[in-house]
C-alpha positions in Angstrom: -109.9 40.8 123.7 -110.0 42.7 126.9 -111.4 46.2 127.2 -108.1 47.8 127.8 -106.7 46.1 124.8 -109.5 47.1 122.7 -109.2 50.7 123.9 -105.5 50.7 123.1 -105.9 49.6 119.4 -108.7 52.2 119.0 -106.4 55.0 120.5 -103.6 53.9 118.4 -105.8 54.0 115.0 -106.9 57.6 116.2 -103.3 58.6 116.6 -102.5 57.3 113.3 -105.4 59.4 111.7 -104.2 62.5 113.3 -100.6 62.2 112.6 -100.9 61.5 109.1 -103.7 64.0 108.4 -102.7 66.8 110.8 -99.0 67.0 109.8 -98.1 65.5 106.4 -100.9 67.4 104.1 -100.4 70.7 105.8 -96.7 70.5 105.4 -96.8 69.5 101.9 -98.7 73.0 100.9 -98.2 75.1 103.8 -94.6 74.9 104.3 -93.2 73.7 100.8 -95.6 75.7 98.9 -96.3 78.5 101.0 -96.9 81.1 98.1 -99.2 78.7 96.4 -101.2 78.4 99.6 -101.7 82.0 100.0 -102.9 82.3 96.3 -105.4 79.6 96.3 -106.7 79.9 100.0 -106.5 83.8 100.5 -108.4 85.3 102.8 -107.5 88.9 102.0 -110.6 89.7 100.0 -112.6 90.8 102.9 -112.1 91.6 106.7 -113.3 89.1 109.5 -116.7 90.8 110.2 -117.3 90.6 106.4 -116.4 86.9 106.3 -118.7 86.3 109.3 -121.5 88.0 107.6 -121.2 85.5 104.6 -122.2 82.6 106.9 -125.7 81.4 108.0 -125.9 79.9 111.4 -128.2 77.1 111.8 -128.2 75.8 115.3 -131.3 73.2 115.0 -129.5 71.7 111.9 -126.1 71.8 114.0 -127.5 70.0 117.0 -129.2 67.5 114.8 -125.7 66.9 113.2 -124.2 66.3 116.6 -126.7 64.1 118.1 -126.9 61.8 115.3 -122.9 61.6 115.1 -122.7 60.9 119.1 -125.4 58.4 119.1 -123.9 56.3 116.1 -120.3 56.6 117.6 -121.5 55.2 121.0 -123.5 52.5 119.2 -120.3 51.5 117.1 -118.1 51.5 120.2 -120.4 49.2 121.8 -120.7 47.0 118.3 -116.9 47.1 118.0 -116.6 45.9 121.6 -118.9 42.7 120.8 -116.9 42.3 117.1 -113.9 41.8 119.6 -115.0 38.9 121.5 -113.1 35.7 121.2 -115.7 33.7 119.2 -115.9 36.4 116.4 -112.6 38.1 116.1 -111.1 35.0 114.8 -113.1 35.3 111.5 -111.1 37.9 109.1 -114.2 39.6 107.9 -114.7 40.6 111.4 -111.5 42.2 111.3 -112.2 44.0 108.5 -115.5 45.1 110.0 -113.7 46.4 113.1 -111.6 48.8 110.7 -114.7 49.7 109.3 -116.1 50.6 112.3 -113.0 52.7 113.4 -113.1 54.6 110.3 -116.7 55.3 110.3 -116.6 56.7 113.7 -113.7 58.9 112.3 -116.0 60.1 109.5 -118.8 60.9 112.0 -116.5 62.9 113.9 -116.1 65.1 111.0 -119.5 65.0 109.1 -121.7 65.1 111.9 -119.9 66.3 115.2 -117.4 69.1 113.7 -119.8 69.9 111.0 -122.6 70.4 113.4 -120.3 72.9 115.4 -119.4 74.8 112.3 -123.4 74.9 111.1 -124.2 76.4 114.6 -121.5 79.1 114.3 -122.3 80.1 110.9 -118.8 78.9 109.4 -117.3 79.7 106.1 -113.6 78.6 105.1 -112.3 82.4 106.0 -113.7 82.2 109.4 -111.2 79.5 110.5 -109.2 79.0 107.4 -106.3 76.9 108.8 -108.6 74.8 111.0 -110.7 74.2 108.3 -107.7 73.2 105.9 -106.6 70.6 108.3 -110.2 69.4 108.7 -110.6 69.0 105.0 -107.5 67.2 104.5 -108.6 64.8 107.5 -111.9 64.3 105.6 -110.4 63.1 102.4 -107.9 60.6 103.9 -110.7 59.1 106.4 -113.4 59.2 103.6 -111.2 57.3 101.4 -109.8 54.7 103.8 -113.2 53.9 104.8 -114.5 53.6 101.4 -111.6 51.1 100.4 -112.0 49.3 103.6 -115.7 48.4 102.6 -114.8 47.5 99.3 -112.2 44.9 100.8 -115.0 43.6 103.1 -117.3 42.9 99.9 -114.3 41.3 98.0 -113.6 39.1 101.2 -117.4 38.0 101.4 -117.4 37.1 97.6 -114.1 35.2 98.0 -115.5 33.5 100.8 -118.5 32.1 99.0 -116.5 31.2 95.6 -113.3 29.6 97.3 -113.9 28.8 101.1 -111.2 26.3 101.0 -108.5 29.3 100.0 -109.4 31.7 102.9 -106.9 30.9 105.1 -104.4 31.4 102.3 -105.7 34.7 101.3 -107.0 36.0 104.3 -105.8 33.9 107.3 -103.3 34.7 110.2 -101.3 37.8 109.6 -102.5 38.2 105.7 -105.7 39.9 106.9 -103.4 42.7 108.5 -101.4 42.9 105.5 -104.6 43.7 103.4 -105.9 46.1 106.1 -102.7 48.4 105.6 -103.7 49.0 101.9 -106.6 51.1 102.7 -104.6 53.7 104.9 -102.0 54.0 102.1 -104.4 54.7 99.7 -106.3 57.4 102.0 -102.8 59.0 102.8 -102.5 59.7 98.9 -105.6 61.8 98.9 -104.9 63.3 102.2 -101.4 64.6 101.0 -101.9 65.3 97.2 -105.6 66.0 96.5 -107.2 69.5 97.4 -108.8 69.7 100.6 -112.7 70.5 100.9 -113.9 73.2 103.1 -117.3 73.7 104.9 -119.9 76.6 104.0 -123.1 77.4 105.7 -124.0 78.8 102.4 -125.5 75.3 101.9 -124.2 73.5 105.0 -122.1 71.0 102.9 -118.3 70.4 102.0 -116.6 71.8 98.9 -113.4 72.1 97.4 -114.1 75.7 96.4 -113.3 77.8 99.8 -115.5 80.6 98.2 -118.4 78.5 97.2 -121.6 80.6 96.8 -119.5 83.9 96.6 -120.0 84.8 93.2 -119.1 88.5 94.1 -115.5 87.6 94.3 -113.5 87.6 91.0 -111.6 84.4 91.3 -110.2 81.6 88.9 -111.9 78.7 90.3 -110.5 75.9 88.0 -108.5 74.9 90.6 -111.0 74.2 93.0 -112.0 70.6 91.8 -110.9 66.9 92.5 -111.0 64.6 89.7 -109.3 62.0 91.7 -112.3 62.2 94.4 -114.7 62.0 91.4 -112.8 58.8 90.4 -112.6 57.4 93.5 -116.2 57.8 94.5 -117.4 56.6 91.0 -114.9 53.7 90.9 -115.5 52.4 94.2 -119.1 52.6 94.1 -119.1 50.4 91.0 -116.7 48.0 92.2 -118.7 47.6 95.7 -121.9 46.9 93.8 -120.4 44.4 91.4 -118.6 42.5 94.2 -122.0 42.6 96.1 -123.8 41.2 93.1 -121.3 38.5 92.9 -121.7 37.7 96.4 -125.4 37.3 96.2 -125.2 35.4 92.8 -122.9 32.9 94.2 -124.9 32.4 97.1 -127.9 31.8 95.1 -126.4 29.3 92.8 -125.0 27.4 95.5 -128.5 27.2 97.4 -130.8 27.1 94.3 -131.9 23.5 95.0 -131.9 23.9 98.7 -135.4 23.7 100.2 -134.4 24.6 103.8 -136.4 27.6 105.3 -133.2 28.8 107.1 -131.1 28.9 104.1 -133.9 30.9 102.2 -133.9 33.7 105.4 -130.2 33.9 105.2 -130.3 34.4 101.3 -132.9 37.0 102.1 -130.8 38.9 104.7 -127.7 38.7 102.7 -129.6 40.4 99.7 -131.1 43.0 102.0 -127.9 43.8 103.6 -126.0 43.9 100.4 -128.8 45.9 98.5 -128.7 48.5 101.3 -125.1 49.1 101.8 -124.4 49.3 98.0 -127.5 51.5 97.4 -126.5 54.0 100.1 -122.9 54.2 99.3 -123.5 54.8 95.4 -126.0 57.3 96.0 -124.0 59.2 98.4 -121.1 59.2 96.0 -122.7 59.9 92.9 -124.8 62.8 94.5 -121.5 64.5 95.8 -119.8 64.2 92.4 -122.9 66.0 91.0 -122.9 68.8 93.4 -119.2 69.4 92.7 -119.8 70.1 89.0 -123.4 71.7 89.0 -125.4 73.9 91.4 -128.6 71.9 92.4 -131.1 73.1 94.6 -130.1 73.5 98.4 -132.4 70.5 99.6 -130.5 68.1 97.1 -127.1 69.6 98.5 -128.7 68.7 102.2 -129.6 65.1 100.9 -126.3 64.4 99.6 -124.5 65.4 102.8 -127.0 63.0 104.9 -126.5 60.4 102.5 -122.7 60.7 103.4 -123.8 60.4 106.9 -125.8 57.3 106.2 -122.9 55.7 104.6 -121.0 55.9 107.9 -124.1 55.0 110.2 -125.7 52.5 108.0 -123.3 49.6 108.5 -123.8 49.5 112.5 -127.7 49.3 112.1 -127.2 46.5 109.4 -124.9 44.6 111.9 -127.5 44.9 114.7 -130.6 44.5 112.9 -129.6 42.1 109.7 -126.6 40.5 111.1 -127.8 37.9 113.5 -124.8 36.6 114.9 -123.6 40.1 116.0 -126.9 40.8 117.1 -127.1 37.9 119.3 -123.6 38.7 120.9 -124.7 42.3 121.3 -127.7 41.1 123.5 -125.7 38.8 125.5 -123.1 41.3 126.3 -125.2 44.3 127.1 -128.8 43.2 127.7 -129.7 41.9 131.3 -129.7 37.8 130.9 -133.4 37.6 132.3 -134.4 39.0 128.6 -132.1 36.8 126.6 -134.7 34.1 126.0 -136.9 36.5 124.5 -134.6 38.4 122.4 -132.1 35.8 121.1 -133.0 33.3 118.0 -130.6 30.4 117.5 -127.8 31.8 115.5 -124.6 30.4 114.0 -121.7 31.5 112.1 -122.4 30.9 108.2 -118.9 29.5 108.0 -116.2 28.3 110.2 -113.0 30.2 110.8 -110.3 30.3 108.0 -107.8 28.2 110.0 -110.5 25.7 110.8 -111.3 25.1 106.9 -107.7 25.0 106.0 -107.0 22.1 108.5 -110.2 20.1 107.3 -109.6 20.3 103.8 -106.2 18.6 104.5 -107.7 15.7 106.2 
């Protein structure tokens, strides 16, 4: 895939994100339920200077967020460029991983770059209400889209091991793109029909309550929760963990009598990859559900936010450290040729492309 084509795909995905989140959700509440919006997100309780005093700027933390975000977005761009090479993109799992990369970058723009800016200026919801409302809608949409795409990847990997000869029927050709549409539709529901979170420098995190930490305001806060968000976090983390357990269990069963050293290393790498991804996602999901319903210490809230960031940073690290095929292709693409022999170990894809398997199974 040429760089220009890759750029076009990325830009198209970003435009889809902006169109769906910046237009549809605000139209639902701002245009069609204006009275409800004014009641739920009113900033008339204080004047502008009083709202500004409610915030607590933290420049070092904000810079840290921005540095993390820009660093990993850059790594993702390089990694996606590698995954789009002809050798790799014929595999359905790589197409899913490309979508994960795009949605992870979109998440990092929100939870690192934009959050870093808000942290530096000491923002609360009413210092920029409309901007934060749009951003919260964007976050719900892209977080749920990214989560479900990750579940789709683990489903793809589990089915690959259990039914290798059926993979072309399930994910070959246009079918994988049909699968990839579902996470966008799913995320769109959350962007349109569920409450938008807002950021507060009271604790440097995102909450559905726009007045979080302002107990002096006598407000009915029963609306400011999102059961669908809690169900999503708990449900996807459990499904995600189950699928990776099936993945590793099936691999162990099929290779239990193998004495190959390479097979043992493969099993170990896949277990580490599965364990890390599922643990990070499960921890972040559970932490954010808990902090929406209880008031933990500020350090726990910060840990929850960093776990959210890790959900979006972790895959690119795993791709480059654990996935030897992507690692080798990354080195061939971006590292000077003189260093290749020292850095690249012999690798091969664990399975041929779905179309090749489909043909071989008929002969």
